[in-house]
Each structure stands twice: as C-alpha cells, then as structure tokens.
N, C-alpha and C positions, 0 to 999 in steps of 0.2 A: 405432357410437356417435360422436356429434359431439364434436369437441375443444372444451373450455371455453376461452374467451378472457376476458381481463380488460382493462378500460380502464386508462389510465395512473393514474387516481386510485385505482382498486381495487387495482392493483399496489402503489402507494405506501402505501395504508392497510394492506394485508396484509403488506408487507415491512418497514414502518417506515422507508422511504427516501423522501426528498423527491421530488416530481415532477420538479423541476429536475435532481436527481441522476440520475434514470432517463433523462431526455432526454440528459443528458451521457453516460451509459453507452452509450446508443444511438448517439450521434454518434461515440463511440470504437470502435464495433463490438462492444461487449460484450453488447449485447442487440439483438434484432431484433423489430420489430413489423410486423404487417400493417396495412393501412389499410382502414377501413370505407368504405362507399359515401359517407359524409359526410366522408371523409378524416380520421377519428379513429384514433388508435393503438389497436391491439388486440394484446395480448400473450398468447401461449399460457400456460396455467397453469404449465407447466414453467419459465417465467421466474422464478417465485418461488425455485426452487432455484438458478438462475444468480445472482440477486441475493444470495442467502445466501452462495454461493461467493465472489462478488466482495467482499462485506463482511467475510467471515472472513479472506480474504487481506489486505485492507486493515488489519484489526486486527493482523495480524502485521507490518505495515510493508511489505508487498509493493505496489509501484506498479502503477498501472492498465496501464501498457505491458506489464509482465511478466504481469499477469493476462490481458490480451488475448492475449499470445503463448501462454500455457497453454491458454486456451480455443480458440485457433486449431488446436491440436494434436488436438482432438477432432473426430470426424466432423461434418460440416456440421450445425449447429444442435442437436447432441445436448446434453442436460443433463448436467452433471458428475455422476458417480456417487461412491459412497463409495470405490471403488477408485481413481478419478481423484484424489480428494483425498489418499488415502494416498500415492500415487506422488509427487504434487507437494509435499506437505508434508514428505516425507523430504528433498528438496532444500532446501526453505525452512527446515527445522529447523536445518541446519548454519549458515545465515546468521543465524538468530535466536540460536543459541548464541553466535556471534561477537559479536553486538550486546550480549547479556547480559554477556558477559565484559568487553567494553569499558566498559559502564556500571558494572559492579562496580569495575573499576580506577579509573574516574573518581571514583566515590563514595569509594573508599579513599584517594585522594590529595587529595580536595577540602578537607579541613580545613587543610592547609598552604598553601592558595592563596586562601582567601576574602579578598577586599578588597585584595589586593596591587596589582592593576591593572597589573602589570609586563608580562606576556605575552612578554617577551623576555629576562628575566634568567636567568642561569645556573642559578639555583635553581628555576626554574619547570618542574617535571617534567610538569606537566599539558599545557600548550600548546606548550612549547618544550624537549623533552627534549634534553639535551646542548648547549643553547644554539645550536641549528641556525640560528636567525635572527640571532644576534649578528654573524655575518660580514657581514650586509647593513646593519648600522648600528643605531643606537639606536631604541627605540620598538617598538610592536606591528607585526609584519610579516604575520602570518597567524593565522587561526583554523581549527580543523578544519572540513572541509566538513559542511554540514548536509544530512542525507539526509531526503528527504520521500517519503511514500507517494504 
C-alpha cells in the first residue's frame, strides 16, 4: 500500500496550523517533507500527529527547542505515540505545576501592588521581595524574566 502524502496546504488545512508555521517547524527540524518532481513539499500523513504533538506541547508552554529535543529522542522520523506523550508529559507536568503555583502566588499578592509603580520599595513583595534591589539604589532595577514558548 502506497503511503499517503499531503501538500503543505493540505497539512495546514487539516492541522489548523498556518503554512508559514509549518515551514518554520520544518526549518527547525520538527517536520520533514519530501520534495515532488516539481520541488513541492510533500508531508507523510503521519505529519498530522507530529503537528498535533508540537501544538499540544506549545499549549503547555514548552518551547520549540525542547520539543525538537524530545522529538530527536524518537527513532528517525517516527511519529510520537501515546506512550511518548505520557513519558514526556510527566516531566513537563512538574514544570507546569511550578508555573501554576507561581501564577497563583502572583494572583494572591496582586491586590496589594496594583498601581504602586514602585518595583523597588521594601513593601513590594511581588517584584522585590525583601527589598533586594534597594541595595542598588532608587528606582526599578529588574523585572522577573518573561518565559516564552
């Protein structure tokens, strides 16, 4: 039985991911396409599951570099299975739990900080616990790092 291949537009339509995103995933080594005689991308049908895996990981806040690393652990070109997701999501779950706890702490302290603009006062437990920045002088000294997927 011949393997079914999808054009980039078909893969985009069926996965709900923009063509440009698919090209980007391919440039990052997350997807692999074969080329037709006319040099058009042709993705195996299994690419649908790979795209779903990538998008699910991104929804959890997992960056593409880490997704690529996880996919690289699979035998060459293999589509991630339910067992692969279970193994990886166990590791990712702990990180997600940490992020949830941090967001809950942020939410719980937010009402005492809205509008103050200080970012360095002794009382600002949100951005400057224990007035760590006070030793460096007056004014805002730092903000917590922004993590991006």
